[in-house]
C-alpha positions in Angstrom: 0.0 0.0 0.0 1.4 3.4 -1.0 -0.3 5.4 1.7 -1.3 4.9 5.3 -4.6 6.0 6.7 -4.3 9.6 7.9 -6.4 11.3 10.6 -6.9 14.8 9.2 -7.7 17.4 11.8 -9.5 20.8 11.4 -7.1 23.6 10.6 -4.7 21.5 8.5 -5.5 22.9 5.0 -2.4 24.3 3.3 -2.8 25.6 -0.2 0.7 24.5 -1.4 -0.3 20.9 -0.8 -3.4 20.9 -2.9 -2.6 22.8 -6.1 -0.2 22.3 -9.0 2.7 24.8 -8.6 1.7 26.5 -11.9 -1.8 27.0 -10.6 -1.0 28.0 -7.0 -0.3 31.7 -7.8 -2.2 31.9 -11.1 -4.6 34.8 -11.6 -8.0 33.7 -13.0 -8.9 35.2 -16.3 -11.5 38.0 -15.9 -13.9 36.3 -18.4 -13.8 33.0 -16.6 -14.4 34.8 -13.3 -17.3 36.7 -14.8 -18.8 33.4 -16.1 -18.6 31.7 -12.8 -20.4 34.7 -11.1 -23.2 34.9 -13.7 -26.7 34.4 -12.2 -28.9 31.6 -13.5 -31.3 34.2 -14.9 -28.6 36.0 -16.9 -27.3 32.7 -18.3 -30.9 31.6 -19.4 -31.6 35.0 -20.9 -28.4 35.0 -22.9 -28.7 31.4 -24.1 -32.3 31.9 -25.2 -31.4 35.1 -27.0 -28.8 33.1 -29.0 -31.0 30.0 -29.4 -34.6 31.4 -29.9 -36.0 27.9 -30.5 -35.1 26.9 -26.9 -38.0 26.8 -24.4 -37.1 29.2 -21.6 -39.2 27.5 -19.0 -37.6 24.1 -19.7 -34.1 25.6 -19.5 -34.9 27.2 -16.2 -36.2 23.8 -15.0 -33.0 22.1 -16.1 -30.7 24.6 -14.4 -32.7 24.3 -11.2 -32.6 20.5 -11.3 -31.5 18.7 -8.1 -29.7 15.5 -8.7 -30.6 12.5 -6.5 -27.5 10.3 -7.2 -25.1 11.9 -9.6 -24.3 14.9 -7.4 -20.8 15.8 -8.6 -19.5 15.4 -12.2 -17.0 16.8 -14.7 -17.6 16.7 -18.4 -14.8 16.7 -21.0 -15.9 18.9 -23.9 -14.4 19.5 -27.4 -14.8 22.8 -29.2 -15.6 21.7 -32.7 -16.8 23.2 -35.9 -18.1 22.1 -39.4 -16.9 23.2 -42.8 -19.8 25.6 -42.8 -18.7 27.2 -39.6 -21.3 25.7 -37.3 -19.7 25.6 -33.9 -20.5 22.9 -31.3 -19.4 22.1 -27.8 -19.3 18.3 -27.9 -19.6 16.1 -24.8 -16.9 13.4 -25.0 -17.7 12.0 -21.5 -19.0 13.0 -18.1 -17.0 11.7 -15.2 -18.2 10.7 -11.7 -15.7 11.9 -9.1 -13.7 14.0 -11.5 -10.3 15.7 -10.9 -9.6 19.3 -11.5 -9.4 21.3 -8.2 -5.6 21.4 -8.3 -5.8 23.0 -11.7 -8.3 25.8 -10.8 -7.0 29.3 -10.0 -8.8 31.0 -7.1 -11.9 33.0 -8.0 -11.5 34.9 -4.8 -8.0 35.5 -3.5 -9.4 35.8 0.1 -10.8 32.3 0.1 -7.7 30.1 0.0 -9.5 26.8 -0.1 -11.2 27.9 -3.3 -13.7 25.6 -5.0 -12.7 22.7 -2.7 -14.8 24.5 -0.1 -17.6 25.3 -2.6 -18.1 21.6 -3.4 -18.2 20.5 0.3 -20.4 23.5 1.3 -22.9 23.2 -1.6 -23.1 19.5 -2.0 -21.4 17.2 0.5 -22.5 19.0 3.7 -26.2 19.3 2.7 -26.1 15.5 1.9 -25.4 14.8 5.5 -28.6 16.3 6.8 -30.9 13.6 8.2 -34.2 13.0 6.5 -37.4 13.4 8.4 -38.4 10.4 10.3 -35.0 8.7 9.8 -32.6 8.5 12.7 -29.3 10.3 12.1 -26.4 7.9 11.5 -23.6 7.8 14.0 -20.0 7.4 13.0 -17.1 9.3 11.4 -16.4 10.9 8.1 -13.9 9.7 5.6 -12.4 10.4 2.2 -11.7 7.2 0.2 -9.2 7.4 -2.7 -7.3 5.3 -5.2 -5.3 8.1 -6.9 -4.9 11.9 -6.9 -3.6 12.3 -3.3 -3.1 16.1 -3.9 -6.9 16.7 -4.3 -8.3 14.0 -2.0 -6.1 15.3 0.9 -7.5 18.7 0.2 -11.0 17.6 0.4 -10.3 15.8 3.7 -8.9 19.0 5.2 -11.8 21.1 4.0 -14.4 18.6 5.3 -12.5 18.6 8.7 -12.7 22.4 8.8 -16.4 22.7 7.8 -17.6 19.9 10.0 -15.2 20.8 12.8 -14.2 17.1 13.3 -11.4 14.7 12.4 -11.7 13.1 9.0 -10.1 9.8 7.9 -8.2 9.9 4.6 -8.2 6.3 3.5 -6.4 4.6 0.5 -8.6 2.0 -1.3 -6.6 0.6 -4.3 -7.8 -1.9 -6.8 -5.9 -5.2 -6.6 -4.8 -4.7 -3.0 -5.9 -6.7 0.1 -7.8 -3.7 1.5 -8.3 -5.5 4.8 -8.6 -2.1 6.5 -12.1 -1.7 5.0 -15.2 -3.8 5.4 -19.0 -3.4 5.1 -20.9 -4.5 8.3 -24.6 -4.1 8.8 -24.6 -2.1 5.5 -22.1 0.4 7.0 -18.7 1.1 5.5 -16.2 0.6 8.4 -12.5 1.5 8.5 -9.9 -0.2 10.7 -7.9 2.6 12.3 -5.5 2.2 15.2 -6.8 -1.3 15.9 -10.4 -0.3 16.0 -13.2 -0.8 13.5 -14.9 2.6 13.0 -18.3 2.9 11.2 -18.6 5.8 8.7 -21.7 7.8 8.6 -20.6 9.3 5.2 -17.7 9.1 2.8 -16.5 11.4 0.1 -15.4 9.0 -2.7 -12.6 9.4 -5.1 -12.3 5.8 -6.0 -12.3 5.8 -9.8 -10.8 2.5 -11.1 -13.6 -0.1 -11.3 -15.2 1.3 -8.1 -18.1 -1.3 -8.3 -15.5 -4.0 -7.4 -14.9 -2.5 -4.0 -17.9 -0.4 -2.9 -21.4 -2.0 -2.8 -24.4 -0.5 -4.6 -26.4 -0.3 -1.3 -25.0 1.1 1.9 -26.4 3.0 4.9 -23.2 5.0 4.8 -23.9 8.0 2.6 -21.5 8.1 -0.4 -20.7 11.0 -2.7 -21.0 9.8 -5.5 -22.8 6.5 -5.0 -21.7 3.6 -7.2 -24.9 3.7 -9.3 -23.6 7.1 -10.6 -20.6 5.2 -12.1 -22.6 2.3 -13.6 -25.3 4.6 -15.0 -22.7 6.6 -17.0 -20.2 8.4 -14.8 -17.7 5.6 -15.3 -19.5 3.6 -17.9 -19.4 5.1 -21.4 -21.7 2.4 -22.8 -24.7 3.3 -20.5 -23.8 7.0 -20.7 -24.3 6.9 -24.5 -27.8 5.3 -24.0 -28.7 7.8 -21.2 -27.8 10.7 -23.5 -29.9 9.2 -26.4 -32.9 8.7 -24.1 -32.8 12.2 -22.6 -32.3 13.8 -26.1 -35.6 12.3 -27.1 -37.2 14.2 -24.2 -35.3 17.4 -25.0 -36.0 17.5 -28.7 -39.4 19.2 -28.2 -37.8 22.0 -26.2 -35.0 22.9 -28.7 -32.2 21.4 -26.6 -29.8 18.5 -27.3 -26.7 16.9 -25.8 -24.1 17.1 -28.5 -22.0 13.9 -28.8 -20.0 12.2 -31.5 -22.0 9.7 -33.5 -21.9 6.6 -31.3 -22.3 3.0 -32.0 -22.8 0.9 -28.9 -22.8 -2.8 -28.0 -20.1 -3.5 -30.6 -18.3 -6.9 -30.4 -14.6 -6.8 -31.2 -15.0 -8.7 -34.5 -17.5 -6.0 -35.7 -15.2 -3.1 -35.0 -13.4 -3.0 -38.4 -16.8 -2.8 -40.2 -17.9 0.3 -38.2 -14.5 1.9 -38.7 -14.9 1.4 -42.4 -18.4 2.9 -42.4 -17.0 6.0 -40.7 -14.5 6.5 -43.5 -11.6 4.7 -41.9 -11.3 7.2 -39.0 -12.9 6.4 -35.6 -12.5 6.3 -31.9 -12.8 2.9 -30.1 -13.4 2.9 -26.4 -13.4 0.3 -23.7 -16.5 1.6 -21.9 -15.3 1.1 -18.3 -11.8 2.6 -18.4 -10.9 6.1 -17.4 -7.9 8.5 -17.0 -7.2 8.4 -20.7 -6.9 4.6 -20.6 -8.9 2.4 -23.0 -9.3 5.0 -25.7 -7.9 4.3 -29.2 -7.9 6.8 -32.1 -7.9 5.0 -35.4 -6.8 6.9 -38.5 -5.1 4.2 -40.5 -5.0 0.4 -41.0 -1.9 -0.1 -38.8 -3.6 1.6 -35.8 -6.7 -0.6 -36.3 -4.5 -3.7 -36.5 -2.7 -2.8 -33.3 -6.0 -2.5 -31.5 -7.3 -5.8 -32.9 -4.2 -7.5 -31.6 -4.8 -6.4 -28.0 -6.0 -8.9 -25.5 -8.9 -7.1 -23.8 -10.9 -8.6 -20.9 -14.3 -7.0 -21.8 -16.6 -8.2 -24.6 -18.4 -5.0 -25.6 -17.1 -1.7 -27.0 -18.3 1.6 -28.3 -17.2 3.1 -31.6 -17.5 6.9 -32.1 -16.9 9.2 -35.0 -13.5 10.8 -34.8 -13.1 14.6 -34.5 -9.7 15.5 -35.9 -8.5 17.8 -38.7 -11.1 18.6 -41.4 -9.1 16.5 -43.9 -9.2 13.4 -41.7 -12.2 13.4 -39.5 -14.9 10.8 -39.6 -17.9 11.1 -41.9 -20.9 11.0 -39.7 -24.7 11.2 -40.4 -24.5 15.0 -39.7 -21.3 15.6 -41.7 -17.8 16.2 -40.7 -16.8 18.0 -37.5 -13.2 19.0 -36.6 -11.3 20.6 -33.8 -11.3 24.4 -33.5 -8.0 24.0 -31.5 -5.8 26.6 -30.0 -4.9 30.0 -31.4 -1.9 29.3 -33.6 1.5 29.8 -31.9 4.5 31.7 -33.3 5.3 28.7 -35.4 1.8 28.6 -36.8 0.9 25.4 -34.9 -2.6 24.6 -33.7 -3.1 22.1 -30.9 -6.1 20.0 -30.0 -7.6 20.9 -26.5 -10.5 19.8 -24.5 -12.3 21.7 -21.8 -13.1 20.1 -18.4 -16.2 21.6 -16.7 -16.7 20.4 -13.2 -20.0 21.1 -11.4 -22.2 19.9 -8.6 -25.8 19.6 -7.6 -27.0 22.1 -5.0 -30.2 23.0 -3.3 -30.8 25.7 -5.9 -29.7 23.8 -9.0 -26.5 22.6 -10.7 -23.6 25.0 -10.4 -20.2 25.2 -12.0 -17.1 24.8 -9.9 -14.0 24.3 -12.0 -12.9 25.1 -15.6 -9.6 24.1 -17.1 -8.2 22.7 -20.3 -5.6 20.2 -21.5 -3.8 20.1 -24.9 -2.5 17.3 -27.0 1.3 16.5 -27.1 1.8 17.3 -30.8 0.2 19.9 -33.1 -2.5 19.1 -35.6 -1.4 18.5 -39.2 -3.5 19.1 -42.3 -2.3 15.9 -43.9 -2.0 12.7 -41.9 1.0 10.5 -42.6 0.1 6.8 -42.5 2.9 6.3 -39.9 1.7 9.2 -37.7 0.7 8.6 -34.1 -2.8 10.1 -34.1 -3.1 9.8 -30.3 -0.2 12.2 -29.9 -2.3 14.8 -31.8 -5.7 14.0 -30.3 -5.2 12.6 -26.8 -5.4 15.3 -24.1 -5.6 13.4 -20.8 -2.7 14.2 -18.5 -2.7 11.0 -16.4 0.3 8.7 -16.8 0.2 5.2 -15.5 3.5 4.5 -13.9 2.7 1.1 -12.4 0.1 -0.7 -10.4 -1.9 2.0 -8.6 0.8 4.5 -9.4 0.0 7.6 -11.4 1.8 10.7 -12.6 0.7 13.7 -14.6 2.0 15.6 -17.6 1.4 19.1 -16.3 3.3 20.6 -19.3 0.1 20.2 -21.3 -2.2 21.6 -18.6 -3.8 24.9 -19.7 -5.2 27.0 -16.9 -8.1 29.4 -17.1 -5.7 32.1 -16.0 -4.7 35.4 -17.7 -1.9 33.7 -19.6 -3.3 30.4 -20.9 -7.0 31.1 -21.4 -6.4 33.5 -24.3 -4.7 30.7 -26.3 -7.9 28.5 -26.2 -9.9 30.8 -28.5 -13.0 30.6 -26.3 -15.5 33.3 -25.6 -18.1 33.8 -22.9 -20.8 32.1 -25.0 -18.6 29.0 -25.4 -18.3 28.7 -21.6 -22.1 29.0 -21.3 -22.6 26.4 -24.0 -20.1 24.1 -22.2 -21.9 24.6 -19.0 -25.3 23.8 -20.5 -23.9 20.7 -22.2 -22.4 19.5 -18.9 -25.6 20.1 -17.0 -27.7 18.2 -19.7 -25.3 15.2 -19.7 -25.3 15.2 -15.8 -29.1 15.1 -15.7 -29.2 12.4 -18.3 -27.0 10.2 -16.1 -28.9 11.0 -13.0 -32.2 10.1 -14.7 -30.6 6.8 -15.7 -29.6 6.2 -12.1 -33.3 6.6 -11.1 -34.4 4.1 -13.7 -32.0 1.5 -12.3 -33.8 1.4 -9.0 -37.3 0.0 -8.5 -39.9 1.6 -6.2 -38.5 -0.3 -3.2 -35.0 1.0 -3.8 -33.6 -2.2 -5.1 -31.1 -2.2 -8.1 -32.8 -3.5 -11.3 -30.1 -5.9 -12.4 -32.2 -7.3 -15.3 -32.7 -3.8 -16.7 -29.0 -3.0 -16.3 -28.1 -6.3 -18.1 -30.3 -5.4 -21.0 -28.5 -2.0 -21.2 -25.0 -3.4 -20.8 -24.8 -7.1 -21.4 -21.1 -7.5 -20.9 -20.4 -10.8 -18.9 -17.1 -9.6 -17.5 -18.6 -6.3 -16.1 -21.6 -8.1 -14.8 -19.4 -10.6 -13.0 -17.4 -7.8 -11.4 -20.6 -6.3 -10.1 -22.0 -9.5 -8.8 -18.8 -10.5 -7.0 -19.0 -7.4 -4.8 
């Protein structure tokens, strides 16, 4: 085990421990600060002004929505455009328990715990309120994590401050014995200093196959509960279906979740046929991987062959249209979309970037918390050499797997929403609003799927889940827990 259980006490928050060095003293860009301080009413008025076919009352209902299960998410968005100049913020995925706090400049210099505190104040603390007629749970608070110690330790310190009590910071890695954690009487319990301690609530940053370690049903309150991962937050297969179902509802109100064209439930042998249908360029995803793992950009025969030669434990995949350069993007049913990319640098190079928008559900609606960006390693080229590594031009995730349960981060490609980096992204205020709306819509879609996966008695509907995601390996992982 790489970490020991820590007992985090109130007053232990120290900024230098919970931000990347380049973000620690960064000054937030005025436009991003302005966006984060916009009222719901002003956002709605602006969006409806630019999109006159959108139903204002429906949009107001959407931004006021209170999630039941998927309380905290972070969408990865691509700023794309068509040959005709139609711009779109496209949702690539929405992550349960996302990272990003360590990359976010302070909005208010006088509040040194920044949006760490906002998430705990707005979402985690209200979750702890006992429901009417239900006895309050007794026990401690904990933060469970399997990576990202910089952020998880920050959350533990802020929770300790806000709740004025000690908080346990508990490692919970995949593939380890984990004999320091058990579930007893439906309560998550942690072995600390020789004593089993029940947890009344846990803040979860367990991201690698979390359904193999944390049960679907616990009396211990969990942010986010495991169903949020299975319903789309860590399951791209079910997420794609959740978006499609919600889009059917949204169509009458002039709204839509923008996604790449997605083919789901694809067996490995079928993949070459779908890649061919998309013009030879596509993205193949193992639906249950994250942190940049299990995503394969296909732009030539050798990249497809390399994927087909891999031994992969799962049986079902999704294939999506590839958004690249205009000359080598997938041909989808709605035409070709390609990356807007960064403003060209002094060498005339444009880089692919994504935008991470983190938000959380509050008592007054879904609110943004964090905005930052990541760029690809190499610049986009107009013509794609057959020997070129397309992932180097298109992959933006910063996580680097350094071994079992060991992760690093390529912070050289991190682009902050500060005065220096944000201008390079070529984004305006309306792009930020569009990204926010897309993130909210995708969050609600997953939350609605969570609700569908429980029956009226609060029992998980395994038959329905199996019909949505009939992958024997995944189902076996869930059933074993």
